[in-house]
ROSE-4610 file (N, C-alpha, C; in Angstrom, 1 decimal, always signed):
// ROSE-4610
residu = [V/V/V/Q/Q/Q/L/L/L/Q/Q/Q/A/A/A/S/S/S/G/G/G/G/G/G/G/G/G/L/L/L/V/V/V/Q/Q/Q/A/A/A/G/G/G/G/G/G/S/S/S/L/L/L/R/R/R/L/L/L/S/S/S/C/C/C/A/A/A/A/A/A/S/S/S/G/G/G/S/S/S/T/T/T/A/A/A/N/N/N/I/I/I/S/S/S/A/A/A/V/V/V/G/G/G/W/W/W/T/T/T/R/R/R/Q/Q/Q/A/A/A/P/P/P/G/G/G/K/K/K/Q/Q/Q/R/R/R/E/E/E/L/L/L/V/V/V/A/A/A/V/V/V/L/L/L/T/T/T/T/T/T/G/G/G/G/G/G/A/A/A/S/S/S/N/N/N/Y/Y/Y/S/S/S/G/G/G/S/S/S/V/V/V/K/K/K/G/G/G/Q/Q/Q/F/F/F/T/T/T/I/I/I/S/S/S/R/R/R/D/D/D/S/S/S/A/A/A/V/V/V/N/N/N/M/M/M/V/V/V/Y/Y/Y/L/L/L/Q/Q/Q/M/M/M/N/N/N/N/N/N/L/L/L/K/K/K/S/S/S/E/E/E/D/D/D/T/T/T/G/G/G/I/I/I/Y/Y/Y/Y/Y/Y/C/C/C/E/E/E/V/V/V/V/V/V/S/S/S/P/P/P/G/G/G/P/P/P/P/P/P/R/R/R/E/E/E/V/V/V/Y/Y/Y/W/W/W/G/G/G/Q/Q/Q/G/G/G/T/T/T/L/L/L/V/V/V/T/T/T/V/V/V/S/S/S/S/S/S]
num = [1/1/1/2/2/2/3/3/3/4/4/4/5/5/5/6/6/6/7/7/7/8/8/8/9/9/9/10/10/10/11/11/11/12/12/12/13/13/13/14/14/14/15/15/15/16/16/16/17/17/17/18/18/18/19/19/19/20/20/20/21/21/21/22/22/22/23/23/23/24/24/24/25/25/25/26/26/26/27/27/27/28/28/28/29/29/29/30/30/30/31/31/31/32/32/32/33/33/33/34/34/34/35/35/35/36/36/36/37/37/37/38/38/38/39/39/39/40/40/40/41/41/41/42/42/42/43/43/43/44/44/44/45/45/45/46/46/46/47/47/47/48/48/48/49/49/49/50/50/50/51/51/51/52/52/52/53/53/53/54/54/54/55/55/55/56/56/56/57/57/57/58/58/58/59/59/59/60/60/60/61/61/61/62/62/62/63/63/63/64/64/64/65/65/65/66/66/66/67/67/67/68/68/68/69/69/69/70/70/70/71/71/71/72/72/72/73/73/73/74/74/74/75/75/75/76/76/76/77/77/77/78/78/78/79/79/79/80/80/80/81/81/81/82/82/82/83/83/83/84/84/84/85/85/85/86/86/86/87/87/87/88/88/88/89/89/89/90/90/90/91/91/91/92/92/92/93/93/93/94/94/94/95/95/95/96/96/96/97/97/97/98/98/98/99/99/99/100/100/100/101/101/101/102/102/102/103/103/103/104/104/104/105/105/105/106/106/106/107/107/107/108/108/108/109/109/109/110/110/110/111/111/111/112/112/112/113/113/113/114/114/114/115/115/115/116/116/116/117/117/117]
x = [+12.9/+13.4/+13.2/+14.2/+14.0/+14.1/+13.3/+13.3/+13.4/+14.2/+14.4/+14.3/+13.2/+13.0/+13.6/+14.0/+14.6/+14.4/+14.7/+14.6/+13.5/+12.6/+11.4/+11.8/+10.9/+11.2/+10.1/+10.4/+9.5/+10.0/+9.1/+9.4/+8.2/+8.6/+7.5/+6.9/+5.6/+4.9/+5.7/+5.8/+6.5/+8.0/+8.4/+9.7/+9.8/+11.0/+11.2/+11.9/+11.6/+12.3/+12.6/+13.6/+13.9/+14.0/+13.1/+13.0/+13.9/+14.5/+15.3/+14.8/+15.0/+14.6/+15.7/+16.3/+17.4/+16.8/+17.0/+16.5/+17.7/+17.4/+18.4/+17.8/+18.6/+18.1/+18.0/+16.9/+16.7/+16.2/+17.1/+16.7/+16.8/+17.3/+17.6/+16.4/+15.2/+14.0/+13.0/+13.5/+12.5/+12.1/+10.8/+10.3/+9.9/+8.6/+8.2/+8.5/+8.7/+8.9/+8.0/+7.6/+6.7/+6.7/+6.0/+5.8/+4.3/+4.0/+2.6/+2.7/+1.6/+1.6/+0.3/+0.4/-0.8/-0.9/-1.9/-2.1/-3.0/-2.9/-3.6/-5.1/-5.7/-7.1/-7.6/-6.6/-7.0/-6.4/-6.9/-6.4/-5.1/-4.3/-3.0/-3.3/-2.5/-2.6/-1.3/-1.5/-0.3/+0.0/+1.1/+1.4/+2.3/+3.2/+4.1/+4.5/+4.6/+5.1/+6.1/+7.1/+8.1/+8.3/+8.1/+8.2/+9.7/+10.0/+11.4/+11.6/+10.6/+10.7/+10.9/+10.8/+11.1/+9.8/+8.7/+7.4/+7.0/+6.6/+6.3/+4.8/+4.1/+2.8/+2.6/+1.8/+1.6/+0.1/-0.2/-1.6/-1.9/-3.1/-3.4/-3.1/-3.0/-2.7/-1.3/-0.4/+1.1/+1.7/+0.9/+1.5/+2.0/+3.3/+3.9/+4.6/+4.5/+5.0/+6.1/+5.8/+6.7/+7.4/+8.6/+9.3/+9.9/+9.6/+10.1/+11.3/+12.3/+13.5/+14.1/+15.0/+15.6/+17.1/+17.9/+19.3/+19.5/+19.2/+19.3/+20.7/+21.7/+23.0/+23.3/+22.6/+22.8/+21.5/+20.5/+19.3/+18.6/+18.5/+17.9/+16.7/+15.7/+14.5/+14.4/+14.0/+13.9/+12.6/+12.2/+11.0/+11.4/+11.5/+11.7/+10.4/+10.2/+8.9/+9.2/+8.5/+8.7/+7.4/+7.5/+6.3/+5.4/+5.9/+5.1/+4.0/+2.9/+1.7/+1.3/+0.5/+0.1/-0.6/-1.3/-2.0/-1.0/+0.3/+1.3/+1.8/+1.4/+1.8/+1.3/+2.2/+1.9/+3.1/+2.9/+4.0/+4.1/+5.3/+5.6/+6.4/+5.9/+6.4/+6.9/+8.0/+8.4/+8.0/+7.7/+7.2/+8.0/+8.2/+8.8/+8.0/+8.0/+7.3/+8.3/+8.1/+8.8/+7.8/+7.9/+6.8/+6.7/+7.7/+7.6/+7.6/+6.8/+5.8/+6.3/+5.7/+4.5/+4.8/+3.9/+4.1/+4.1/+5.1/+5.2/+5.4/+4.8/+4.9/+5.5/+6.6/+7.3/+7.2/+7.2/+7.3/+8.0/+8.5/+9.3/+8.5/+9.2/+8.5/+8.0/+8.5/+8.0/+8.8/+8.7/+9.3/+8.3/+8.3/+7.3/+7.6/+6.7/+6.8/+5.8/+6.2/+5.3/+5.5/+4.5/+4.5/+3.8/+4.4/+3.8/+3.4/+2.2/+1.7/+2.0]
y = [-6.7/-6.4/-7.5/-7.9/-8.9/-8.3/-8.7/-8.2/-9.3/-9.1/-10.0/-9.3/-9.6/-9.0/-9.9/-9.2/-10.0/-9.1/-9.7/-9.0/-9.3/-10.2/-10.6/-11.5/-11.8/-12.7/-12.6/-13.2/-13.2/-12.1/-11.3/-10.2/-10.0/-9.6/-9.4/-8.0/-7.9/-6.7/-5.5/-4.4/-3.3/-3.2/-4.3/-4.4/-3.7/-3.8/-3.2/-4.2/-4.0/-4.8/-3.8/-4.1/-3.4/-4.3/-4.1/-5.0/-4.3/-5.2/-4.7/-5.4/-4.7/-5.2/-4.9/-5.9/-5.7/-5.9/-4.9/-4.9/-5.2/-6.0/-6.2/-6.3/-6.3/-6.3/-4.9/-4.7/-3.4/-2.3/-1.9/-1.0/+0.5/+0.8/+2.2/+3.1/+2.5/+3.2/+3.1/+2.6/+2.5/+3.8/+4.0/+5.3/+5.1/+4.9/+4.7/+3.3/+3.3/+2.0/+1.9/+0.7/+0.6/-0.8/-0.9/-2.1/-2.4/-3.6/-4.1/-5.2/-5.5/-6.7/-7.4/-8.7/-9.5/-10.2/-9.8/-10.5/-11.7/-12.7/-13.9/-13.6/-14.1/-14.0/-12.6/-11.8/-10.4/-10.2/-9.1/-8.8/-8.0/-8.1/-7.4/-5.9/-5.3/-3.8/-3.1/-2.0/-1.1/-0.3/-0.5/+0.2/+1.4/+1.5/+2.6/+2.7/+4.0/+4.3/+5.5/+5.4/+6.5/+6.8/+8.1/+8.5/+8.9/+9.0/+9.5/+10.9/+11.7/+13.0/+13.1/+11.9/+11.8/+11.9/+12.0/+12.0/+10.6/+10.6/+9.3/+9.3/+8.2/+8.1/+6.7/+6.7/+5.5/+5.3/+4.0/+3.7/+4.2/+4.5/+5.0/+4.1/+2.8/+1.8/+1.8/+2.4/+2.3/+3.7/+4.7/+6.1/+6.4/+6.9/+7.3/+6.1/+4.9/+3.7/+3.1/+3.2/+2.7/+3.8/+3.6/+4.6/+3.8/+4.3/+3.8/+4.6/+4.0/+4.7/+3.9/+4.5/+3.8/+4.3/+3.5/+3.9/+3.5/+4.5/+4.2/+3.7/+4.2/+3.9/+2.4/+1.7/+0.2/-0.5/+0.2/-0.5/-1.2/-0.5/-1.1/-0.2/-0.9/-0.3/-0.8/+0.0/-0.4/+0.0/-0.8/-0.4/-0.6/+0.5/+0.5/+0.4/-0.6/-0.8/-0.8/+0.1/+0.3/+0.1/-0.2/-0.4/-1.4/-2.5/-3.5/-4.1/-4.4/-4.9/-6.2/-7.0/-8.3/-8.1/-7.0/-6.9/-6.5/-6.3/-6.1/-7.4/-8.5/-9.8/-10.0/-10.5/-10.8/-11.0/-11.2/-11.3/-10.0/-9.5/-8.1/-8.3/-7.5/-7.6/-6.2/-6.1/-4.8/-4.7/-3.6/-3.3/-2.2/-2.2/-1.1/-0.9/+0.4/+0.7/+1.2/+0.7/+1.2/+1.9/+3.2/+4.0/+3.7/+3.1/+2.7/+3.9/+3.9/+2.9/+1.6/+0.4/+0.4/+0.4/+0.9/+0.9/-0.5/-0.9/-2.2/-2.1/-3.0/-3.1/-4.5/-4.5/-5.7/-5.9/-7.2/-7.5/-8.8/-9.0/-10.2/-11.2/-12.2/-13.3/-12.9/-11.8/-11.4/-12.0/-11.4/-11.8/-11.8/-12.9/-13.0/-12.3/-11.5/-10.8/-11.4/-11.9/-12.4/-11.6/-11.0/-10.2/-11.0/-11.4/-12.1/-11.1/-11.4/-10.4/-10.9]
z = [-12.2/-10.8/-9.9/-9.1/-8.1/-6.7/-5.8/-4.5/-3.5/-2.5/-1.4/+0.0/+0.7/+2.0/+3.1/+4.1/+5.3/+6.5/+7.6/+8.9/+9.8/+9.3/+10.1/+11.2/+12.0/+13.1/+14.2/+15.3/+16.5/+17.5/+17.9/+18.8/+19.8/+21.0/+22.0/+21.7/+22.1/+22.0/+22.6/+21.9/+22.4/+21.8/+21.2/+20.6/+19.3/+18.7/+17.4/+16.4/+15.2/+14.1/+13.0/+12.2/+11.0/+9.8/+8.9/+7.7/+6.6/+5.9/+4.7/+3.5/+2.4/+1.1/+0.1/-0.5/-1.5/-2.9/-3.7/-5.1/-6.0/-7.1/-8.1/-9.4/-10.4/-11.8/-12.4/-13.0/-13.7/-12.7/-11.8/-10.8/-11.1/-12.3/-12.6/-12.7/-13.1/-13.3/-12.1/-11.0/-9.9/-9.4/-9.2/-8.7/-7.2/-7.0/-5.6/-5.1/-3.8/-3.1/-1.9/-1.5/-0.4/+0.3/+1.3/+2.1/+2.2/+2.0/+2.3/+3.2/+3.9/+4.8/+4.6/+4.9/+4.9/+6.3/+7.1/+8.4/+8.1/+9.0/+8.9/+8.7/+7.7/+7.5/+7.0/+6.6/+6.2/+4.8/+4.1/+2.8/+3.0/+1.9/+1.9/+2.1/+2.9/+3.2/+2.9/+2.2/+2.0/+3.2/+3.8/+5.1/+5.0/+3.9/+3.8/+2.4/+1.9/+0.6/+0.7/-0.2/-0.3/-1.7/-2.1/-3.5/-3.8/-5.0/-5.4/-4.9/-4.7/-4.2/-2.7/-2.1/-0.6/+0.2/-0.4/+0.4/+0.8/+2.1/+2.6/+3.1/+2.9/+3.4/+4.1/+5.1/+5.9/+6.1/+6.3/+6.7/+8.1/+8.4/+9.7/+10.8/+10.5/+11.5/+12.0/+11.2/+11.5/+11.6/+11.3/+11.3/+12.7/+12.7/+13.9/+14.6/+14.0/+14.5/+13.6/+12.3/+11.3/+10.5/+10.0/+9.2/+8.0/+6.8/+5.6/+5.1/+4.6/+4.0/+2.9/+2.2/+1.1/+0.9/+0.5/+0.1/-1.4/-2.2/-3.7/-4.1/-3.4/-3.9/-3.8/-2.9/-2.8/-3.0/-3.6/-3.9/-2.7/-1.6/-0.4/+0.0/+0.5/+1.1/+2.5/+3.5/+4.8/+5.4/+6.5/+7.2/+8.7/+9.4/+10.8/+11.5/+12.4/+13.0/+14.5/+15.2/+16.6/+17.4/+18.7/+19.5/+18.9/+18.5/+17.7/+18.6/+17.9/+18.6/+17.9/+18.6/+18.1/+16.7/+16.5/+15.2/+14.1/+14.4/+13.3/+12.8/+13.3/+12.9/+11.4/+10.6/+9.2/+8.4/+7.1/+6.1/+5.5/+5.5/+5.0/+3.6/+2.7/+1.3/+0.9/+0.3/-0.3/-1.7/-2.2/-3.5/-4.1/-5.4/-6.1/-7.4/-7.8/-9.0/-10.1/-11.2/-12.4/-13.3/-13.4/-14.1/-15.6/-16.2/-17.6/-18.5/-19.6/-19.8/-20.3/-20.0/-19.2/-17.7/-16.9/-15.5/-15.0/-14.1/-13.5/-12.0/-11.3/-9.9/-9.6/-8.8/-8.4/-6.9/-6.5/-5.1/-4.9/-3.7/-3.5/-2.7/-2.0/-1.3/+0.1/+0.6/+1.9/+3.1/+4.2/+5.4/+6.6/+7.4/+8.4/+9.7/+10.2/+11.4/+12.4/+13.5/+14.5/+15.8/+16.3/+17.5/+18.6/+19.7/+20.7/+21.8/+22.4/+23.4/+24.8]
């Protein structure tokens, strides 16, 4: 599975961005999808997950602020980010899970989000 994230950029605090992730290749068996981010000097953090059953989970730092969605018909995953804060700055990666067996996790190159205060 190949993933290409896009939609990042420079935004002022309080603004919004919508990240997109295009999946290609062996996408038929994708189950959960998610977004992680890596802020400067910090470990990568899982911020949002969406299961095939439609259940979504968010990290406490973005709950109520970010919304994850997917369009399986076109193999796209999205992350709507509202009321952005400087601490949301980082590289955002989309991830997908193929349950297998064997279970595989795929992620792409990421897209940079910079929030200016």
